[in-house]
C-alpha positions in Angstrom: 0.0 0.0 0.0 2.9 2.4 0.8 4.5 1.8 -2.6 1.3 2.5 -4.5 0.7 5.7 -2.5 4.2 6.9 -3.2 3.9 6.1 -6.9 0.6 8.0 -7.2 2.0 11.0 -5.3 5.0 11.1 -7.6 2.9 10.8 -10.7 0.7 13.6 -9.4 3.8 15.8 -8.7 5.2 15.1 -12.2 1.9 16.0 -13.9 1.6 19.2 -11.8 5.1 20.2 -12.7 4.5 19.6 -16.5 1.2 21.6 -16.3 2.9 24.5 -14.5 5.8 24.6 -16.9 3.4 24.6 -19.8 1.4 27.4 -18.4 4.5 29.4 -17.6 5.8 29.0 -21.1 2.5 30.2 -22.6 2.4 33.2 -20.3 6.1 34.1 -20.9 6.1 33.5 -24.7 6.6 36.5 -27.0 3.6 37.0 -29.3 5.6 36.9 -32.5 3.2 34.6 -34.3 0.1 36.7 -33.7 1.9 39.9 -34.9 3.0 38.1 -38.0 -0.6 37.0 -38.7 -1.8 40.6 -38.1 0.8 42.0 -40.4 -0.5 39.8 -43.3 -4.2 40.6 -42.7 -4.4 43.8 -44.7 -2.9 42.0 -47.7 -5.7 39.5 -47.5 -8.3 42.2 -47.5 -6.7 44.0 -50.5 -6.4 40.7 -52.4 -10.1 39.9 -51.9 -12.0 40.6 -55.2 -15.4 40.7 -53.5 -14.2 43.6 -51.5 
C-alpha cells in the first residue's frame, strides 16, 4: 500500500510540474506569431476581389 501511494503522489507531482511549466511558457512567450498574422491581414483584405 505504501508503494502505490508513493507512486501515485510522484505521478501527481510530475503531472503538476508539467502543467505549471506549460502554463508558464505560454504566459512568458513572446507573441511573434500573432503579430506576424496581423501584419498579413491587410494584404488578405486587398487581395479579396469581393471587397
